[in-house]
VMD Tcl script that draws the C-alpha trace (Angstrom):
set ca {
  {-0.15 -0.16 0.10}
  {1.35 3.48 -1.12}
  {1.23 6.13 2.14}
  {0.44 9.80 1.84}
  {4.28 12.04 2.61}
  {3.17 14.62 5.30}
  {-0.16 13.74 6.23}
  {-1.29 12.41 9.32}
  {-1.86 8.60 8.74}
  {-5.29 7.09 9.99}
  {-5.07 3.80 12.93}
  {-6.13 1.67 9.74}
  {-2.60 2.90 7.97}
  {-0.93 2.52 10.87}
  {-1.95 -1.38 11.33}
  {-1.57 -1.71 7.55}
  {2.03 -0.67 8.16}
  {3.15 -3.08 10.51}
  {2.82 -0.40 13.10}
  {1.00 -2.18 16.29}
  {-1.58 -0.81 18.74}
  {-1.07 1.30 20.73}
  {0.50 4.01 18.22}
  {-2.58 5.69 16.60}
  {-0.65 8.95 15.17}
  {2.20 8.75 12.51}
  {3.11 10.33 9.38}
  {5.66 8.88 6.53}
  {8.36 10.36 5.39}
  {12.43 10.15 3.81}
  {15.78 10.89 4.85}
  {17.72 13.14 3.05}
  {21.02 13.87 2.29}
  {21.30 16.64 4.79}
  {20.19 14.21 7.63}
  {22.82 12.05 7.50}
  {26.37 11.99 8.68}
  {29.44 10.45 8.15}
  {28.81 7.34 8.70}
  {25.89 7.07 6.10}
  {23.00 7.00 8.66}
  {20.70 9.66 10.08}
  {22.93 11.69 12.41}
  {21.34 11.59 16.00}
  {20.59 15.06 16.56}
  {18.31 14.72 13.65}
  {16.16 12.57 15.51}
  {15.25 14.92 17.73}
  {14.16 17.29 15.31}
  {11.84 14.63 13.75}
  {10.37 13.88 17.38}
  {10.07 18.01 17.98}
  {8.43 18.42 14.51}
  {6.34 15.29 14.84}
  {4.97 16.61 18.72}
  {3.61 20.02 17.30}
  {2.06 18.06 14.35}
  {0.42 16.08 17.02}
  {-0.52 19.41 19.28}
  {-1.86 20.68 16.82}
  {-3.82 18.15 14.54}
  {-4.93 16.60 18.02}
  {-6.72 19.91 19.42}
  {-4.46 19.96 22.53}
  {-2.69 23.21 21.62}
  {-2.64 26.26 19.53}
  {-0.26 29.27 18.92}
  {-2.46 31.55 20.46}
  {-0.67 31.93 23.59}
  {-3.80 31.67 26.18}
  {-2.40 28.13 27.11}
  {-0.08 26.82 29.09}
  {3.30 26.53 27.58}
  {4.77 22.89 26.89}
  {8.70 22.44 27.63}
  {10.94 19.86 27.72}
  {11.98 18.62 31.26}
  {14.30 15.50 29.27}
  {14.66 13.81 26.51}
  {16.10 10.29 25.14}
  {17.08 8.23 22.49}
  {17.66 4.71 21.68}
  {18.93 3.11 18.66}
  {17.90 -0.49 17.29}
  {19.38 -0.17 13.95}
  {20.56 2.49 11.03}
  {17.95 4.36 8.87}
  {19.72 5.62 5.62}
  {19.71 7.96 3.01}
  {16.59 7.49 0.60}
  {14.68 5.19 2.92}
  {10.87 5.81 3.52}
  {10.09 5.77 7.57}
  {6.81 6.38 9.76}
  {7.33 8.72 12.81}
  {4.75 7.83 15.59}
  {3.97 9.89 18.92}
  {2.00 8.93 21.50}
  {1.53 10.18 25.42}
  {2.15 7.04 27.69}
  {1.88 8.70 30.63}
  {0.54 12.02 32.70}
  {1.05 13.51 36.16}
  {-0.47 16.23 37.36}
  {1.80 18.99 35.58}
  {3.58 16.48 33.53}
  {3.77 14.10 30.50}
  {5.88 11.70 29.12}
  {5.48 10.70 25.21}
  {7.06 8.11 23.35}
  {8.30 8.04 19.55}
  {8.97 5.90 17.31}
  {10.99 5.18 13.90}
  {9.35 2.40 11.96}
  {10.77 0.78 8.57}
  {8.69 -2.05 7.06}
  {6.81 -2.46 10.11}
  {10.71 -3.13 12.21}
  {10.98 -0.31 15.24}
  {14.52 1.23 14.11}
  {14.68 3.73 17.14}
  {12.76 4.89 20.06}
  {12.50 8.32 22.11}
  {10.75 9.50 24.82}
  {10.36 12.68 26.58}
  {9.01 14.06 29.66}
  {7.02 17.25 28.86}
  {5.79 20.21 31.55}
  {3.32 22.77 31.35}
  {3.90 26.30 32.93}
  {2.12 29.19 33.01}
  {3.36 33.01 31.25}
  {5.29 33.30 34.79}
  {7.58 30.10 33.90}
  {5.74 28.50 36.72}
  {4.28 24.74 36.68}
  {0.99 24.85 35.92}
  {-1.72 22.07 35.80}
  {-2.12 19.88 33.03}
  {-5.39 20.84 31.31}
  {-8.56 18.59 31.30}
  {-8.96 18.76 27.50}
  {-5.08 17.67 27.06}
  {-5.76 15.37 29.89}
  {-8.89 13.64 27.82}
  {-6.95 13.43 24.12}
  {-3.83 11.36 26.02}
  {-6.17 9.05 27.74}
  {-8.20 8.38 25.04}
  {-6.43 8.20 21.98}
  {-3.05 6.84 23.40}
  {-3.76 4.78 26.55}
  {-1.96 7.26 28.79}
  {-2.06 6.37 32.69}
  {-2.28 8.52 35.61}
  {1.18 8.30 37.02}
}
mol new
graphics top color blue
foreach p $ca { graphics top sphere $p radius 0.5 }
foreach p [lrange $ca 0 end-1] q [lrange $ca 1 end] { graphics top cylinder $p $q radius 0.2 }
display resetview
């Protein structure tokens, strides 16, 4: 099946591509020349950019946050990467994102890079909601509902 590039994939498309539940949000893209390093695979820092871009799309497309400045800001507390297999120039991949846990003021997102139904790279990030003064604030109920309903996130 030919999947569209840079368009949110449906759960059916994700399953057909070999990506299991609970992953319900993803995009297809391809590795570009500027993303590889001297070892001819994707540079480690590129994964963080991919995941950041995906996180913004996830927020916007799921109606969690907008850029109007009326909602709490989300900042990254920490982020990690875990490599399982090389990803090389010209390969098509699917990026996935989900929220797995949520606390009072923070939540944990998980990311995956998939090629032909195989998970090549995973990532995770703990994100914190802050108000306009840089102080932690409660995670909005609308975000909690989306995280729980669409991703199966649990309260930690």
